[in-house]
C-alpha positions in Angstrom: -0.1 0.1 0.2 1.6 3.5 -0.8 1.9 6.3 1.5 -0.9 8.2 0.0 -3.1 5.4 0.3 -2.9 4.7 4.1 -6.3 5.3 6.4 -6.1 8.4 8.6 -5.8 7.4 11.9 -9.3 7.8 14.0 -7.9 10.2 16.6 -4.8 11.9 15.8 -2.9 13.8 18.6 0.0 14.6 16.5 3.4 13.1 16.7 5.3 12.0 20.0 8.9 11.2 20.5 8.2 7.5 19.6 7.0 8.4 16.4 10.0 9.9 14.6 13.1 8.2 12.4 15.8 10.0 11.4 15.4 10.2 7.4 11.6 10.9 8.0 10.2 13.2 5.1 7.1 15.7 5.9 5.7 17.7 3.3 3.2 20.6 4.3 -0.7 19.4 3.2 -1.3 22.9 2.5 0.7 26.1 0.8 0.3 29.1 2.3 -0.3 32.5 -0.1 1.2 35.7 1.3 -0.6 39.0 1.1 0.2 42.6 1.4 -1.4 42.4 4.8 0.4 39.8 6.4 3.4 41.5 5.1 3.0 45.0 6.4 1.3 43.9 9.9 4.3 41.8 10.8 6.9 44.2 9.8 5.0 46.8 12.2 4.3 44.1 14.8 7.8 43.5 14.9 8.9 47.4 14.4 11.2 46.5 11.3 11.2 50.0 9.9 13.6 48.6 6.8 11.3 50.6 3.5 11.8 47.8 1.6 8.9 45.8 3.2 6.1 48.3 3.1 7.4 51.1 0.6 6.4 50.4 -3.2 8.8 53.5 -4.1 11.7 52.9 -2.4 11.5 49.2 -3.5 10.9 49.7 -7.1 14.1 51.4 -7.0 16.4 48.2 -5.8 17.3 45.2 -7.8 14.0 43.2 -6.7 11.9 46.2 -8.2 9.0 45.6 -5.3 8.7 45.0 -1.9 10.4 42.3 -0.4 8.3 39.9 2.2 10.3 40.2 5.9 12.3 37.1 6.0 11.7 36.7 9.7 7.6 36.1 9.0 8.9 33.6 6.0 10.9 31.9 9.0 7.8 31.7 11.0 5.4 30.5 8.2 7.6 27.8 7.5 8.3 26.6 11.0 4.3 27.0 11.6 3.7 24.7 8.1 5.7 22.3 9.4 3.8 22.2 13.5 1.1 19.8 12.0 3.6 17.3 11.0 6.4 17.6 13.6 5.9 19.9 16.9 2.4 19.8 17.6 3.5 18.4 20.9 6.9 20.3 21.5 7.2 21.2 24.8 10.3 24.0 23.7 12.2 25.0 20.8 15.7 24.9 21.1 17.4 26.6 18.1 16.9 27.7 15.0 20.4 27.6 13.0 21.8 27.8 9.3 19.3 30.3 7.9 19.6 30.3 4.0 17.5 32.5 1.9 18.7 31.5 -1.6 15.4 33.4 -3.7 13.2 36.5 -2.5 9.3 36.0 -1.2 7.4 38.5 -2.6 3.4 39.2 -1.9 1.1 36.5 -3.7 3.7 34.2 -3.6 2.4 30.6 -2.0 5.1 28.1 0.1 5.1 24.9 1.2 7.5 23.8 3.8 8.9 20.4 3.8 11.2 18.8 6.7 13.6 16.0 7.2 14.2 14.4 10.5 18.3 14.6 11.0 18.6 13.4 14.8 16.9 11.9 17.7 18.7 11.6 21.0 16.9 11.2 24.7 16.5 14.4 27.0 19.3 14.0 29.8 17.2 16.2 32.1 13.6 15.5 31.3 12.3 12.2 30.9 9.0 13.4 29.5 10.4 14.5 26.2 12.9 13.5 23.7 15.2 15.7 21.2 14.2 15.8 17.7 16.5 18.1 14.8 15.6 18.8 11.6 16.0 20.5 8.3 13.1 22.4 7.1 12.5 24.2 3.4 10.1 26.4 1.9 8.9 25.9 -1.7 7.2 28.5 -3.8 4.5 27.8 -6.5 7.5 28.4 -9.0 9.2 25.5 -7.6 11.9 27.6 -6.0 13.6 27.0 -2.7 13.1 30.4 -0.8 14.2 29.4 2.5 16.1 26.6 4.4 17.4 26.2 8.1 17.5 23.7 10.9 15.6 23.5 13.8 16.0 21.3 17.1 13.0 21.1 19.8 12.1 19.4 22.7 9.2 17.2 22.3 6.8 15.1 24.5 7.0 11.1 25.0 3.5 10.0 24.5 3.0 8.8 27.8 4.2 12.3 29.4 1.3 13.7 31.7 2.2 16.8 29.9 -0.1 15.4 26.9 -2.8 13.4 28.6 -6.1 14.5 26.6 -7.9 17.5 27.9 -11.3 16.6 26.1 -13.9 16.9 29.6 -16.1 14.3 28.0 -19.8 14.3 29.3 -22.3 12.1 30.8 -25.0 13.4 28.8 -26.8 11.3 26.2 -27.1 12.8 22.7 -30.2 14.7 21.9 -30.0 14.8 18.1 
């Protein structure tokens, strides 16, 4: 049975430390189109005063000819696109390293994320978690890699008390 033919789990709780193997590759289910609002708000929220992100006349005079999407937004977006597959059960991020931006990102671009697990290790200080390292990249609609980076995070084990189900349940019968 091919990977795309596997049945979806009845209950999805995200991946836990035990679910990862070095070499696993995950691709985001969705691509995300970046809007002008995304870029302007993120730039303003982070108080980035470089006009290449928010001034069309200024950006028109650069080699790009148009505003660039804030690269910190690109890192955040690609990280977010990896979360359902990798770190939905993370306890903490430990590092982002080796960030590379080989192609520019513009408003209107749609990005997808691809991740590969590169290292796993037991936590020396907390038996509830393991340490996962991966490399990630963002790919646009033109099949160009626009960002690459490495990321390391702590992720809970399946039996960790912190990740017990918080669904409250009920004793009431269904009424419909």
